[in-house]
Biopython code that builds the backbone (N, CA, C, O; Angstrom):
import numpy as np
from Bio.PDB.StructureBuilder import StructureBuilder

atoms = [
    (1, "MET", "N", (2.207, 4.290, -22.374)),
    (1, "MET", "CA", (2.874, 4.350, -21.088)),
    (1, "MET", "C", (1.843, 4.310, -19.963)),
    (1, "MET", "O", (0.846, 5.031, -19.998)),
    (2, "THR", "N", (2.090, 3.467, -18.973)),
    (2, "THR", "CA", (1.188, 3.319, -17.849)),
    (2, "THR", "C", (1.635, 4.219, -16.706)),
    (2, "THR", "O", (2.813, 4.248, -16.347)),
    (3, "ALA", "N", (0.688, 4.950, -16.143)),
    (3, "ALA", "CA", (1.001, 5.813, -15.000)),
    (3, "ALA", "C", (1.169, 4.966, -13.738)),
    (3, "ALA", "O", (0.578, 3.894, -13.614)),
    (4, "ASN", "N", (1.973, 5.458, -12.818)),
    (4, "ASN", "CA", (2.152, 4.775, -11.538)),
    (4, "ASN", "C", (1.032, 5.153, -10.578)),
    (4, "ASN", "O", (0.648, 6.317, -10.464)),
    (5, "ALA", "N", (0.520, 4.137, -9.894)),
    (5, "ALA", "CA", (-0.328, 4.375, -8.733)),
    (5, "ALA", "C", (0.642, 4.405, -7.555)),
    (5, "ALA", "O", (1.629, 3.669, -7.551)),
    (6, "PHE", "N", (0.374, 5.246, -6.556)),
    (6, "PHE", "CA", (1.271, 5.233, -5.405)),
    (6, "PHE", "C", (0.527, 5.504, -4.114)),
    (6, "PHE", "O", (-0.588, 6.025, -4.091)),
    (7, "ILE", "N", (1.206, 5.122, -3.037)),
    (7, "ILE", "CA", (0.698, 5.358, -1.694)),
    (7, "ILE", "C", (1.889, 5.724, -0.823)),
    (7, "ILE", "O", (2.979, 5.178, -0.990)),
    (8, "ALA", "N", (1.678, 6.645, 0.105)),
    (8, "ALA", "CA", (2.749, 7.051, 1.021)),
    (8, "ALA", "C", (2.230, 6.968, 2.452)),
    (8, "ALA", "O", (1.107, 7.372, 2.755)),
    (9, "PHE", "N", (3.081, 6.432, 3.318)),
    (9, "PHE", "CA", (2.754, 6.245, 4.727)),
    (9, "PHE", "C", (3.749, 6.972, 5.616)),
    (9, "PHE", "O", (4.887, 7.226, 5.221)),
    (10, "GLN", "N", (3.298, 7.307, 6.836)),
    (10, "GLN", "CA", (4.230, 7.749, 7.864)),
    (10, "GLN", "C", (5.183, 6.586, 8.119)),
    (10, "GLN", "O", (4.777, 5.426, 8.058)),
    (11, "LYS", "N", (6.410, 6.883, 8.397)),
    (11, "LYS", "CA", (7.401, 5.832, 8.616)),
    (11, "LYS", "C", (7.332, 5.381, 10.075)),
    (11, "LYS", "O", (7.769, 6.098, 10.975)),
    (12, "ASN", "N", (6.779, 4.189, 10.301)),
    (12, "ASN", "CA", (6.705, 3.609, 11.639)),
    (12, "ASN", "C", (6.669, 2.086, 11.520)),
    (12, "ASN", "O", (6.667, 1.555, 10.410)),
    (13, "GLU", "N", (6.641, 1.390, 12.633)),
    (13, "GLU", "CA", (6.730, -0.071, 12.627)),
    (13, "GLU", "C", (5.551, -0.729, 11.901)),
    (13, "GLU", "O", (5.755, -1.664, 11.126)),
    (14, "GLU", "N", (4.330, -0.258, 12.137)),
    (14, "GLU", "CA", (3.176, -0.869, 11.468)),
    (14, "GLU", "C", (3.200, -0.623, 9.973)),
    (14, "GLU", "O", (2.886, -1.525, 9.197)),
    (15, "SER", "N", (3.567, 0.585, 9.550)),
    (15, "SER", "CA", (3.612, 0.851, 8.112)),
    (15, "SER", "C", (4.716, 0.036, 7.442)),
    (15, "SER", "O", (4.598, -0.298, 6.263)),
    (16, "ARG", "N", (5.784, -0.290, 8.167)),
    (16, "ARG", "CA", (6.842, -1.155, 7.612)),
    (16, "ARG", "C", (6.251, -2.507, 7.208)),
    (16, "ARG", "O", (6.554, -3.020, 6.131)),
    (17, "ALA", "N", (5.409, -3.084, 8.068)),
    (17, "ALA", "CA", (4.768, -4.359, 7.760)),
    (17, "ALA", "C", (3.804, -4.220, 6.575)),
    (17, "ALA", "O", (3.719, -5.118, 5.738)),
    (18, "ILE", "N", (3.089, -3.112, 6.504)),
    (18, "ILE", "CA", (2.165, -2.870, 5.390)),
    (18, "ILE", "C", (2.943, -2.773, 4.084)),
    (18, "ILE", "O", (2.532, -3.340, 3.072)),
    (19, "VAL", "N", (4.056, -2.061, 4.100)),
    (19, "VAL", "CA", (4.885, -1.928, 2.894)),
    (19, "VAL", "C", (5.441, -3.287, 2.483)),
    (19, "VAL", "O", (5.484, -3.593, 1.292)),
    (20, "GLU", "N", (5.866, -4.107, 3.441)),
    (20, "GLU", "CA", (6.335, -5.458, 3.115)),
    (20, "GLU", "C", (5.238, -6.254, 2.409)),
    (20, "GLU", "O", (5.515, -6.986, 1.459)),
    (21, "ALA", "N", (4.003, -6.115, 2.868)),
    (21, "ALA", "CA", (2.875, -6.806, 2.239)),
    (21, "ALA", "C", (2.636, -6.285, 0.819)),
    (21, "ALA", "O", (2.373, -7.067, -0.095)),
    (22, "ILE", "N", (2.727, -4.980, 0.638)),
    (22, "ILE", "CA", (2.537, -4.396, -0.697)),
    (22, "ILE", "C", (3.594, -4.928, -1.656)),
    (22, "ILE", "O", (3.276, -5.307, -2.783)),
    (23, "VAL", "N", (4.843, -4.959, -1.219)),
    (23, "VAL", "CA", (5.930, -5.446, -2.079)),
    (23, "VAL", "C", (5.709, -6.908, -2.447)),
    (23, "VAL", "O", (5.946, -7.303, -3.588)),
    (24, "GLU", "N", (5.258, -7.708, -1.494)),
    (24, "GLU", "CA", (4.999, -9.124, -1.776)),
    (24, "GLU", "C", (3.897, -9.293, -2.820)),
    (24, "GLU", "O", (4.008, -10.143, -3.703)),
    (25, "ASP", "N", (2.837, -8.492, -2.728)),
    (25, "ASP", "CA", (1.687, -8.644, -3.630)),
    (25, "ASP", "C", (1.811, -7.859, -4.930)),
    (25, "ASP", "O", (0.979, -8.027, -5.822)),
    (26, "ASN", "N", (2.821, -7.009, -5.064)),
    (26, "ASN", "CA", (3.013, -6.175, -6.256)),
    (26, "ASN", "C", (4.469, -6.283, -6.699)),
    (26, "ASN", "O", (5.298, -5.470, -6.293)),
    (27, "PRO", "N", (4.790, -7.280, -7.529)),
    (27, "PRO", "CA", (6.183, -7.518, -7.916)),
    (27, "PRO", "C", (6.895, -6.315, -8.532)),
    (27, "PRO", "O", (8.118, -6.223, -8.424)),
    (28, "GLY", "N", (6.187, -5.400, -9.166)),
    (28, "GLY", "CA", (6.820, -4.232, -9.777)),
    (28, "GLY", "C", (6.944, -3.036, -8.857)),
    (28, "GLY", "O", (7.273, -1.939, -9.308)),
    (29, "ALA", "N", (6.684, -3.231, -7.563)),
    (29, "ALA", "CA", (6.685, -2.121, -6.604)),
    (29, "ALA", "C", (8.073, -1.524, -6.430)),
    (29, "ALA", "O", (9.075, -2.237, -6.373)),
    (30, "ILE", "N", (8.108, -0.198, -6.346)),
    (30, "ILE", "CA", (9.337, 0.544, -6.085)),
    (30, "ILE", "C", (9.128, 1.295, -4.768)),
    (30, "ILE", "O", (8.229, 2.128, -4.653)),
    (31, "VAL", "N", (9.965, 0.990, -3.786)),
    (31, "VAL", "CA", (9.854, 1.607, -2.461)),
    (31, "VAL", "C", (10.876, 2.730, -2.347)),
    (31, "VAL", "O", (12.064, 2.535, -2.605)),
    (32, "VAL", "N", (10.394, 3.913, -1.953)),
    (32, "VAL", "CA", (11.267, 5.072, -1.753)),
    (32, "VAL", "C", (11.121, 5.496, -0.295)),
    (32, "VAL", "O", (10.070, 5.981, 0.125)),
    (33, "GLU", "N", (12.204, 5.302, 0.476)),
    (33, "GLU", "CA", (12.182, 5.677, 1.890)),
    (33, "GLU", "C", (12.774, 7.058, 2.077)),
    (33, "GLU", "O", (13.830, 7.381, 1.532)),
    (34, "GLN", "N", (12.080, 7.862, 2.853)),
    (34, "GLN", "CA", (12.541, 9.197, 3.218)),
    (34, "GLN", "C", (12.556, 9.278, 4.738)),
    (34, "GLN", "O", (12.054, 8.365, 5.395)),
    (35, "PRO", "N", (13.108, 10.329, 5.317)),
    (35, "PRO", "CA", (13.219, 10.376, 6.780)),
    (35, "PRO", "C", (11.901, 10.164, 7.543)),
    (35, "PRO", "O", (11.896, 9.464, 8.556)),
    (36, "ALA", "N", (10.800, 10.743, 7.088)),
    (36, "ALA", "CA", (9.554, 10.646, 7.847)),
    (36, "ALA", "C", (8.454, 9.870, 7.133)),
    (36, "ALA", "O", (7.360, 9.709, 7.672)),
    (37, "MET", "N", (8.736, 9.387, 5.920)),
    (37, "MET", "CA", (7.698, 8.665, 5.185)),
    (37, "MET", "C", (8.315, 7.616, 4.276)),
    (37, "MET", "O", (9.512, 7.621, 3.991)),
    (38, "VAL", "N", (7.442, 6.714, 3.833)),
    (38, "VAL", "CA", (7.830, 5.716, 2.847)),
    (38, "VAL", "C", (6.759, 5.719, 1.755)),
    (38, "VAL", "O", (5.564, 5.655, 2.043)),
    (39, "LYS", "N", (7.202, 5.795, 0.504)),
    (39, "LYS", "CA", (6.299, 5.865, -0.651)),
    (39, "LYS", "C", (6.493, 4.610, -1.477)),
    (39, "LYS", "O", (7.618, 4.149, -1.665)),
    (40, "VAL", "N", (5.392, 4.058, -1.970)),
    (40, "VAL", "CA", (5.452, 2.878, -2.826)),
    (40, "VAL", "C", (4.776, 3.216, -4.151)),
    (40, "VAL", "O", (3.605, 3.594, -4.185)),
    (41, "ASP", "N", (5.529, 3.076, -5.243)),
    (41, "ASP", "CA", (5.020, 3.281, -6.601)),
    (41, "ASP", "C", (4.854, 1.929, -7.276)),
    (41, "ASP", "O", (5.706, 1.051, -7.141)),
    (42, "VAL", "N", (3.754, 1.763, -8.002)),
    (42, "VAL", "CA", (3.529, 0.543, -8.771)),
    (42, "VAL", "C", (2.945, 0.943, -10.122)),
    (42, "VAL", "O", (1.964, 1.685, -10.172)),
    (43, "PRO", "N", (3.535, 0.464, -11.218)),
    (43, "PRO", "CA", (2.974, 0.778, -12.531)),
    (43, "PRO", "C", (1.555, 0.212, -12.674)),
    (43, "PRO", "O", (1.328, -0.975, -12.440)),
    (44, "GLY", "N", (0.610, 1.067, -13.058)),
    (44, "GLY", "CA", (-0.747, 0.621, -13.356)),
    (44, "GLY", "C", (-1.658, 0.427, -12.174)),
    (44, "GLY", "O", (-2.591, 1.206, -11.976)),
    (45, "ARG", "N", (-1.405, -0.613, -11.372)),
    (45, "ARG", "CA", (-2.320, -0.962, -10.280)),
    (45, "ARG", "C", (-1.536, -1.411, -9.051)),
    (45, "ARG", "O", (-0.636, -2.246, -9.144)),
    (46, "LEU", "N", (-1.887, -0.851, -7.908)),
    (46, "LEU", "CA", (-1.303, -1.205, -6.619)),
    (46, "LEU", "C", (-2.398, -1.851, -5.781)),
    (46, "LEU", "O", (-3.494, -1.304, -5.660)),
    (47, "VAL", "N", (-2.109, -3.004, -5.208)),
    (47, "VAL", "CA", (-3.102, -3.696, -4.389)),
    (47, "VAL", "C", (-2.532, -3.986, -3.008)),
    (47, "VAL", "O", (-1.371, -4.369, -2.862)),
    (48, "ILE", "N", (-3.377, -3.795, -1.995)),
    (48, "ILE", "CA", (-3.038, -4.161, -0.620)),
    (48, "ILE", "C", (-4.073, -5.190, -0.187)),
    (48, "ILE", "O", (-5.268, -4.899, -0.133)),
    (49, "ARG", "N", (-3.607, -6.391, 0.119)),
    (49, "ARG", "CA", (-4.504, -7.476, 0.528)),
    (49, "ARG", "C", (-4.465, -7.634, 2.045)),
    (49, "ARG", "O", (-3.401, -7.727, 2.657)),
    (50, "ARG", "N", (-5.657, -7.662, 2.627)),
    (50, "ARG", "CA", (-5.783, -7.799, 4.084)),
    (50, "ARG", "C", (-5.026, -9.027, 4.589)),
    (50, "ARG", "O", (-4.296, -8.938, 5.576)),
    (51, "ALA", "N", (-5.192, -10.165, 3.927)),
    (51, "ALA", "CA", (-4.559, -11.403, 4.376)),
    (51, "ALA", "C", (-3.033, -11.287, 4.400)),
    (51, "ALA", "O", (-2.391, -11.797, 5.319)),
    (52, "THR", "N", (-2.454, -10.630, 3.415)),
    (52, "THR", "CA", (-1.005, -10.476, 3.376)),
    (52, "THR", "C", (-0.527, -9.550, 4.490)),
    (52, "THR", "O", (0.496, -9.814, 5.122)),
    (53, "VAL", "N", (-1.266, -8.462, 4.732)),
    (53, "VAL", "CA", (-0.904, -7.553, 5.826)),
    (53, "VAL", "C", (-0.993, -8.293, 7.154)),
    (53, "VAL", "O", (-0.107, -8.154, 7.997)),
    (54, "GLU", "N", (-2.054, -9.078, 7.351)),
    (54, "GLU", "CA", (-2.197, -9.836, 8.594)),
    (54, "GLU", "C", (-1.018, -10.787, 8.800)),
    (54, "GLU", "O", (-0.529, -10.944, 9.919)),
    (55, "ASP", "N", (-0.570, -11.415, 7.724)),
    (55, "ASP", "CA", (0.584, -12.318, 7.800)),
    (55, "ASP", "C", (1.836, -11.560, 8.242)),
    (55, "ASP", "O", (2.603, -12.060, 9.065)),
    (56, "LYS", "N", (2.047, -10.364, 7.704)),
    (56, "LYS", "CA", (3.244, -9.575, 8.016)),
    (56, "LYS", "C", (3.183, -8.927, 9.390)),
    (56, "LYS", "O", (4.202, -8.806, 10.071)),
    (57, "ILE", "N", (1.975, -8.507, 9.800)),
    (57, "ILE", "CA", (1.833, -7.762, 11.048)),
    (57, "ILE", "C", (1.599, -8.692, 12.253)),
    (57, "ILE", "O", (1.794, -8.302, 13.404)),
    (58, "GLY", "N", (1.175, -9.934, 11.956)),
    (58, "GLY", "CA", (0.997, -10.921, 13.009)),
    (58, "GLY", "C", (-0.264, -10.794, 13.833)),
    (58, "GLY", "O", (-0.313, -11.248, 14.977)),
    (59, "ARG", "N", (-1.281, -10.181, 13.262)),
    (59, "ARG", "CA", (-2.579, -10.040, 13.959)),
    (59, "ARG", "C", (-3.660, -9.752, 12.923)),
    (59, "ARG", "O", (-3.361, -9.523, 11.751)),
    (60, "SER", "N", (-4.935, -9.765, 13.368)),
    (60, "SER", "CA", (-6.000, -9.390, 12.436)),
    (60, "SER", "C", (-5.854, -7.906, 12.095)),
    (60, "SER", "O", (-5.376, -7.113, 12.906)),
    (61, "PHE", "N", (-6.271, -7.552, 10.890)),
    (61, "PHE", "CA", (-6.072, -6.192, 10.399)),
    (61, "PHE", "C", (-7.280, -5.772, 9.584)),
    (61, "PHE", "O", (-7.684, -6.464, 8.650)),
    (62, "ASP", "N", (-7.850, -4.636, 9.942)),
    (62, "ASP", "CA", (-8.945, -4.039, 9.182)),
    (62, "ASP", "C", (-8.311, -3.033, 8.231)),
    (62, "ASP", "O", (-7.563, -2.162, 8.674)),
    (63, "LEU", "N", (-8.592, -3.134, 6.937)),
    (63, "LEU", "CA", (-7.970, -2.227, 5.975)),
    (63, "LEU", "C", (-8.245, -0.757, 6.273)),
    (63, "LEU", "O", (-7.511, 0.104, 5.787)),
    (64, "GLN", "N", (-9.264, -0.444, 7.046)),
    (64, "GLN", "CA", (-9.521, 0.941, 7.448)),
    (64, "GLN", "C", (-8.373, 1.482, 8.307)),
    (64, "GLN", "O", (-8.189, 2.695, 8.408)),
    (65, "GLU", "N", (-7.601, 0.579, 8.925)),
    (65, "GLU", "CA", (-6.456, 1.003, 9.734)),
    (65, "GLU", "C", (-5.380, 1.672, 8.888)),
    (65, "GLU", "O", (-4.525, 2.377, 9.425)),
    (66, "LEU", "N", (-5.408, 1.463, 7.574)),
    (66, "LEU", "CA", (-4.448, 2.141, 6.704)),
    (66, "LEU", "C", (-4.517, 3.654, 6.890)),
    (66, "LEU", "O", (-3.502, 4.344, 6.791)),
    (67, "GLN", "N", (-5.718, 4.166, 7.159)),
    (67, "GLN", "CA", (-5.928, 5.604, 7.281)),
    (67, "GLN", "C", (-5.090, 6.226, 8.396)),
    (67, "GLN", "O", (-4.734, 7.402, 8.320)),
    (68, "ILE", "N", (-4.777, 5.454, 9.420)),
    (68, "ILE", "CA", (-4.000, 5.952, 10.551)),
    (68, "ILE", "C", (-2.585, 6.336, 10.112)),
    (68, "ILE", "O", (-2.009, 7.300, 10.615)),
    (69, "HIS", "N", (-2.039, 5.573, 9.172)),
    (69, "HIS", "CA", (-0.648, 5.732, 8.760)),
    (69, "HIS", "C", (-0.494, 6.446, 7.416)),
    (69, "HIS", "O", (0.619, 6.791, 7.018)),
    (70, "LEU", "N", (-1.588, 6.663, 6.735)),
    (70, "LEU", "CA", (-1.593, 7.180, 5.373)),
    (70, "LEU", "C", (-1.243, 8.667, 5.308)),
    (70, "LEU", "O", (-1.730, 9.465, 6.109)),
    (71, "ILE", "N", (-0.388, 9.030, 4.337)),
    (71, "ILE", "CA", (-0.104, 10.439, 4.053)),
    (71, "ILE", "C", (-0.835, 10.858, 2.786)),
    (71, "ILE", "O", (-1.542, 11.865, 2.788)),
    (72, "THR", "N", (-0.673, 10.090, 1.690)),
    (72, "THR", "CA", (-1.331, 10.441, 0.431)),
    (72, "THR", "C", (-1.418, 9.226, -0.478)),
    (72, "THR", "O", (-0.700, 8.242, -0.296)),
    (73, "ILE", "N", (-2.315, 9.310, -1.463)),
    (73, "ILE", "CA", (-2.456, 8.269, -2.476)),
    (73, "ILE", "C", (-2.586, 8.923, -3.844)),
    (73, "ILE", "O", (-2.917, 10.103, -3.961)),
    (74, "SER", "N", (-2.319, 8.132, -4.868)),
    (74, "SER", "CA", (-2.520, 8.590, -6.239)),
    (74, "SER", "C", (-3.100, 7.436, -7.043)),
    (74, "SER", "O", (-2.497, 6.367, -7.144)),
    (75, "GLY", "N", (-4.270, 7.665, -7.608)),
    (75, "GLY", "CA", (-4.944, 6.636, -8.399)),
    (75, "GLY", "C", (-6.403, 6.564, -8.020)),
    (75, "GLY", "O", (-6.845, 7.192, -7.057)),
    (76, "HIS", "N", (-7.148, 5.789, -8.790)),
    (76, "HIS", "CA", (-8.568, 5.561, -8.517)),
    (76, "HIS", "C", (-8.667, 4.495, -7.434)),
    (76, "HIS", "O", (-8.109, 3.407, -7.576)),
    (77, "LEU", "N", (-9.365, 4.801, -6.370)),
    (77, "LEU", "CA", (-9.476, 3.921, -5.211)),
    (77, "LEU", "C", (-10.640, 2.957, -5.354)),
    (77, "LEU", "O", (-11.748, 3.354, -5.718)),
    (78, "ASP", "N", (-10.381, 1.683, -5.062)),
    (78, "ASP", "CA", (-11.414, 0.658, -4.972)),
    (78, "ASP", "C", (-11.122, -0.116, -3.696)),
    (78, "ASP", "O", (-10.005, -0.594, -3.498)),
    (79, "GLU", "N", (-12.117, -0.240, -2.836)),
    (79, "GLU", "CA", (-11.873, -0.838, -1.528)),
    (79, "GLU", "C", (-12.980, -1.812, -1.154)),
    (79, "GLU", "O", (-14.167, -1.511, -1.283)),
    (80, "THR", "N", (-12.563, -2.996, -0.683)),
    (80, "THR", "CA", (-13.481, -3.977, -0.114)),
    (80, "THR", "C", (-12.945, -4.334, 1.271)),
    (80, "THR", "O", (-11.943, -3.771, 1.712)),
    (81, "ASP", "N", (-13.598, -5.257, 1.951)),
    (81, "ASP", "CA", (-13.091, -5.699, 3.258)),
    (81, "ASP", "C", (-11.757, -6.426, 3.126)),
    (81, "ASP", "O", (-10.976, -6.462, 4.077)),
    (82, "ASP", "N", (-11.488, -7.005, 1.953)),
    (82, "ASP", "CA", (-10.290, -7.826, 1.767)),
    (82, "ASP", "C", (-9.195, -7.193, 0.925)),
    (82, "ASP", "O", (-8.065, -7.682, 0.915)),
    (83, "GLU", "N", (-9.514, -6.103, 0.212)),
    (83, "GLU", "CA", (-8.537, -5.550, -0.721)),
    (83, "GLU", "C", (-8.713, -4.041, -0.884)),
    (83, "GLU", "O", (-9.832, -3.537, -0.975)),
    (84, "PHE", "N", (-7.596, -3.343, -0.917)),
    (84, "PHE", "CA", (-7.547, -1.901, -1.156)),
    (84, "PHE", "C", (-6.688, -1.745, -2.396)),
    (84, "PHE", "O", (-5.530, -2.162, -2.401)),
    (85, "SER", "N", (-7.247, -1.139, -3.468)),
    (85, "SER", "CA", (-6.440, -1.014, -4.673)),
    (85, "SER", "C", (-6.510, 0.412, -5.236)),
    (85, "SER", "O", (-7.513, 1.116, -5.111)),
    (86, "LEU", "N", (-5.398, 0.794, -5.858)),
    (86, "LEU", "CA", (-5.283, 2.067, -6.546)),
    (86, "LEU", "C", (-4.883, 1.749, -7.972)),
    (86, "LEU", "O", (-4.009, 0.914, -8.205)),
    (87, "SER", "N", (-5.526, 2.420, -8.938)),
    (87, "SER", "CA", (-5.169, 2.152, -10.329)),
    (87, "SER", "C", (-5.438, 3.377, -11.183)),
    (87, "SER", "O", (-6.186, 4.281, -10.812)),
    (88, "TRP", "N", (-4.798, 3.369, -12.337)),
    (88, "TRP", "CA", (-5.057, 4.388, -13.356)),
    (88, "TRP", "C", (-5.718, 3.678, -14.517)),
    (88, "TRP", "O", (-5.168, 2.728, -15.076)),
    (89, "LEU", "N", (-6.910, 4.150, -14.879)),
    (89, "LEU", "CA", (-7.644, 3.561, -15.996)),
    (89, "LEU", "C", (-7.103, 4.112, -17.296)),
    (89, "LEU", "O", (-6.778, 5.295, -17.389)),
    (90, "SER", "N", (-7.003, 3.250, -18.310)),
    (90, "SER", "CA", (-6.504, 3.750, -19.597)),
    (90, "SER", "C", (-7.608, 4.384, -20.402)),
    (90, "SER", "O", (-7.368, 4.858, -21.512)),
]
sb = StructureBuilder()
sb.init_structure("model")
sb.init_model(0)
sb.init_chain("A")
sb.init_seg("    ")
for serial, (resi, resn, name, xyz) in enumerate(atoms, 1):
    if name == "N":
        sb.init_residue(resn, " ", resi, " ")
    sb.init_atom(name, np.array(xyz, "f"), 0.0, 1.0, " ", f" {name:<3s}", serial, name[0])
structure = sb.get_structure()
């Protein structure tokens, strides 16, 4: 059984675009919306690609901006200028 990697954001307009990008790049993503936050679970590995976020948000985007909206993460973090990923190693 593979553990889920997850990320949770404050619920706002920019995080909505980020979540749309995550869903596009992670076909197995499960989005759980709550009144003040949105959580995304993905089996095994969750990836956020800068290019996809830029497409959804309509401007250039530095992945460090995720920190502004971030509530919590679960998984081993790997981050480059182009990709932010969370995963559970077997």
